MARRO-795404 format. One line per field, with one value per atom (N, C-alpha, C): residue in one letter; atom name; x, y, z. Coordinates in pm, whole numbers, plus 32768, in hexadecimal, padded with zeros to 4 digits. Layout:
<rs>
rest c(A | ...)
atom c(CA | ...)
px c(X | ...)
py c(Y | ...)
pz c(Z | ...)
</rs>
This chain:
<rs>
rest c(X | X | X | X | X | X | X | X | X | X | X | X | X | X | X | X | X | X | X | X | X | X | X | X | X | X | X | X | X | X | X | X | X | X | X | X | X | X | X | X | X | X | X | X | X | X | X | X | X | X | X | X | X | X | X | X | X | X | X | X | X | X | X | X | X | X | X | X | X | X | X | X | X | X | X | X | X | X | X | X | X | X | X | X | X | X | X | X | X | X | X | X | X | X | X | X | X | X | X | X | X | X | X | X | X | X | X | X | X | X | X | X | X | X | X | X | X | X | X | X | X | X | X | X | X | X | X | X | X | X | X | X | X | X | X | X | X | X | X | X | X | X | X | X | X | X | X | X | X | X | X | X | X | X | X | X | X | X | X | X | X | X | X | X | X | X | X | X | X | X | X | X | X | X | X | X | X | X | X | X | X | X | X | X | X | X | X | X | X | X | X | X | X | X | X | X | X | X | X | X | X | X | X | X | X | X | X | X | X | X | X | X | X | X | X | X | X | X | X)
atom c(N | CA | C | N | CA | C | N | CA | C | N | CA | C | N | CA | C | N | CA | C | N | CA | C | N | CA | C | N | CA | C | N | CA | C | N | CA | C | N | CA | C | N | CA | C | N | CA | C | N | CA | C | N | CA | C | N | CA | C | N | CA | C | N | CA | C | N | CA | C | N | CA | C | N | CA | C | N | CA | C | N | CA | C | N | CA | C | N | CA | C | N | CA | C | N | CA | C | N | CA | C | N | CA | C | N | CA | C | N | CA | C | N | CA | C | N | CA | C | N | CA | C | N | CA | C | N | CA | C | N | CA | C | N | CA | C | N | CA | C | N | CA | C | N | CA | C | N | CA | C | N | CA | C | N | CA | C | N | CA | C | N | CA | C | N | CA | C | N | CA | C | N | CA | C | N | CA | C | N | CA | C | N | CA | C | N | CA | C | N | CA | C | N | CA | C | N | CA | C | N | CA | C | N | CA | C | N | CA | C | N | CA | C | N | CA | C | N | CA | C | N | CA | C | N | CA | C | N | CA | C | N | CA | C | N | CA | C | N | CA | C | N | CA | C | N | CA | C | N | CA | C | N | CA | C)
px c(B307 | B3B3 | B3D6 | B431 | B482 | B4F5 | B4F0 | B56E | B5E4 | B5B5 | B621 | B5BD | B5F7 | B5BA | B5AD | B565 | B561 | B4D3 | B4A7 | B43E | B450 | B3E1 | B3D3 | B3A6 | B3F2 | B3C1 | B3D9 | B3D1 | B3D6 | B430 | B48E | B4EE | B496 | B48A | B459 | B4D6 | B528 | B594 | B62A | B698 | B70E | B779 | B7B5 | B815 | B8AA | B907 | B9A3 | B9CE | BA0A | BA2C | BAC5 | BB36 | BBA7 | BBD6 | BC03 | BC2E | BCBF | BD06 | BD8C | BDDA | BDA8 | BDD0 | BDA0 | BD30 | BCEF | BC6A | BC46 | BBC8 | BB4C | BADC | BA56 | B9F9 | B991 | B919 | B8A7 | B875 | B7F2 | B783 | B725 | B6C4 | B627 | B5CC | B549 | B4F5 | B4B3 | B477 | B3E5 | B39A | B311 | B317 | B2CC | B2D1 | B245 | B25E | B1E9 | B16F | B167 | B0FA | B0AE | B112 | B0D3 | B125 | B0E1 | B125 | B112 | B0AD | B0B8 | B10F | B142 | B1A5 | B230 | B273 | B303 | B348 | B3C8 | B42C | B48B | B517 | B596 | B5F7 | B676 | B6EA | B74E | B7DD | B863 | B89F | B8DA | B93C | B9B1 | BA0A | BA81 | BA72 | BAC7 | BAC3 | BADE | BB33 | BB4A | BAC4 | BA72 | B9EF | B96A | B9B1 | B94A | B969 | B904 | B93A | B969 | B995 | B9CD | B958 | B974 | B919 | B88E | B86D | B7D2 | B78F | B714 | B6CC | B637 | B5E2 | B56C | B516 | B4D6 | B464 | B499 | B503 | B537 | B4EA | B4DA | B48A | B509 | B50E | B576 | B53C | B5A5 | B59A | B5DB | B5A5 | B60D | B628 | B691 | B6D4 | B6C2 | B692 | B692 | B6D2 | B714 | B731 | B724 | B6E4 | B6A6 | B673 | B621 | B5CF | B631 | B6A7 | B70A | B71E | B714 | B71C | B7AF | B7E1 | B860 | B8A3 | B821 | B856 | B7C8 | B7E9 | B77A | B796 | B747 | B769 | B6FF | B710 | B6A9 | B674 | B5E7 | B597 | B567)
py c(2CBD | 2CC3 | 2D02 | 2CC6 | 2CF3 | 2D3C | 2DCF | 2E02 | 2DF6 | 2DF7 | 2DF2 | 2DBE | 2D71 | 2D63 | 2CD7 | 2C97 | 2C18 | 2BE7 | 2B6A | 2B1C | 2AA3 | 2A84 | 2A1F | 2999 | 293E | 28BD | 283F | 27CA | 2757 | 2702 | 26BD | 2664 | 25E4 | 25BC | 2557 | 24F8 | 251D | 24B4 | 24F1 | 24C3 | 24ED | 2484 | 24BA | 2448 | 24AF | 2458 | 247E | 2467 | 24E8 | 24C2 | 24F6 | 24AB | 24C2 | 24D7 | 2552 | 257D | 259F | 2558 | 2550 | 259B | 2548 | 2565 | 25E1 | 2614 | 2682 | 264D | 264E | 2620 | 2679 | 264B | 26A0 | 2643 | 268F | 2645 | 267C | 2601 | 262C | 2616 | 2674 | 2674 | 2680 | 2643 | 264F | 267B | 26D9 | 272C | 2776 | 278E | 27E6 | 282F | 28BB | 2934 | 2901 | 292E | 28FA | 2953 | 29BD | 29EC | 29B4 | 2965 | 291F | 288B | 2833 | 27BE | 275B | 276D | 2725 | 2744 | 27BD | 27E0 | 27BE | 2744 | 2702 | 2750 | 2797 | 27EF | 2799 | 27B9 | 277F | 27D7 | 27BF | 282A | 27BD | 2801 | 27D1 | 281F | 2811 | 2852 | 2818 | 2869 | 2843 | 27F2 | 27A7 | 275B | 27D7 | 282F | 28A4 | 28F8 | 28F7 | 2953 | 28F6 | 2895 | 2840 | 2827 | 2814 | 27D5 | 272C | 270E | 267F | 260E | 25B8 | 2565 | 254F | 25A1 | 25E5 | 254F | 253C | 24B2 | 24E1 | 2496 | 24B0 | 24AC | 24F7 | 2510 | 258E | 25BE | 2636 | 269C | 26FD | 2782 | 27D7 | 2834 | 287E | 290B | 2966 | 29DB | 29EC | 2A1A | 2A24 | 2ACF | 2AD6 | 2B5D | 2B72 | 2BEC | 2BF0 | 2C81 | 2C8B | 2CFA | 2D02 | 2D5A | 2D59 | 2CDC | 2CA5 | 2C1D | 2BB3 | 2BB0 | 2B3F | 2B20 | 2A8B | 2A81 | 2A91 | 2AB6 | 2AE0 | 2A8A | 2A5D | 2A0D | 29DC | 2988 | 293E | 293C | 2953 | 2945 | 2903 | 28AB | 2853 | 28C7 | 28A8 | 28EC | 28B7)
pz c(9A25 | 9A2C | 9AB3 | 9AF4 | 9B55 | 9B40 | 9B67 | 9B39 | 9B87 | 9C21 | 9C71 | 9D06 | 9D4E | 9DE6 | 9DEE | 9E4E | 9E8A | 9E89 | 9E6C | 9E75 | 9ECE | 9F2D | 9F5C | 9F05 | 9F0B | 9EAF | 9F0D | 9EBB | 9EC6 | 9E68 | 9E95 | 9E49 | 9E1F | 9D99 | 9D71 | 9D2A | 9D0C | 9CCD | 9CF2 | 9D0B | 9D0D | 9CC0 | 9C7C | 9C3A | 9C21 | 9C65 | 9C5A | 9BE2 | 9B97 | 9B13 | 9B15 | 9ACF | 9AC2 | 9A42 | 9A17 | 99A0 | 9989 | 9959 | 996A | 99E7 | 9A35 | 9ACE | 9B17 | 9AE8 | 9B22 | 9B4C | 9BC8 | 9BF2 | 9BF9 | 9BDA | 9BC6 | 9BF6 | 9C34 | 9C58 | 9BC5 | 9BAC | 9B5D | 9BBB | 9BC0 | 9C27 | 9BE3 | 9C1E | 9BE7 | 9C62 | 9C5F | 9CC4 | 9C92 | 9D11 | 9CED | 9D59 | 9D20 | 9D89 | 9DF0 | 9E54 | 9EB5 | 9E85 | 9E2F | 9DFC | 9D8F | 9D4A | 9CDA | 9CD7 | 9D33 | 9D45 | 9CD7 | 9C7F | 9BFD | 9B9C | 9B93 | 9B22 | 9B4A | 9B07 | 9B34 | 9AE0 | 9B14 | 9AE9 | 9AE8 | 9A9E | 9AB7 | 9AA0 | 9AD3 | 9AC3 | 9AD8 | 9AB4 | 9AE6 | 9B10 | 9B9A | 9BD8 | 9C17 | 9C33 | 9C53 | 9CFD | 9D1F | 9D95 | 9E13 | 9DEA | 9E5C | 9E6F | 9E0A | 9E10 | 9E64 | 9EA8 | 9EEA | 9F79 | 9FC1 | A043 | A040 | A0A6 | A088 | A099 | A013 | A020 | A00D | 9FA1 | 9F92 | 9F59 | 9F78 | 9F69 | 9F3D | 9EE9 | 9EC9 | 9F4E | 9F4A | 9FBE | A014 | A017 | A052 | A040 | A097 | A093 | A06E | A00A | 9FEB | 9FC5 | 9FC8 | 9FAF | 9F0F | 9EA6 | 9E38 | 9E1F | 9E0C | 9DE2 | 9D46 | 9D22 | 9C7F | 9C68 | 9BF6 | 9BA6 | 9B15 | 9B0C | 9A5C | 9A37 | 9A8E | 9A74 | 9A70 | 9A9D | 9A94 | 9B22 | 9B68 | 9BE0 | 9BFB | 9C6D | 9C86 | 9CFA | 9D59 | 9DC4 | 9E04 | 9E5F | 9EAB | 9F43 | 9F97 | A03E | A06C | A0C2 | A11F | A16C | A17E | A1D7 | A250)
</rs>
């Protein structure tokens, strides 16, 4: 469990989702230290860099084991 902090990861899938006019990204990613363990999260578009794509190397920010943002590395 990650209480707070950042982890290096690679995006495996990114889907833009629109729920009643609010846009989110559904992401699938794997931490660099566990490339075989896919994880998933839903984040607001404001919490990601512009146009994230599968294959991007990112830094995933966590708070209480919840993804709060992704940033390009």
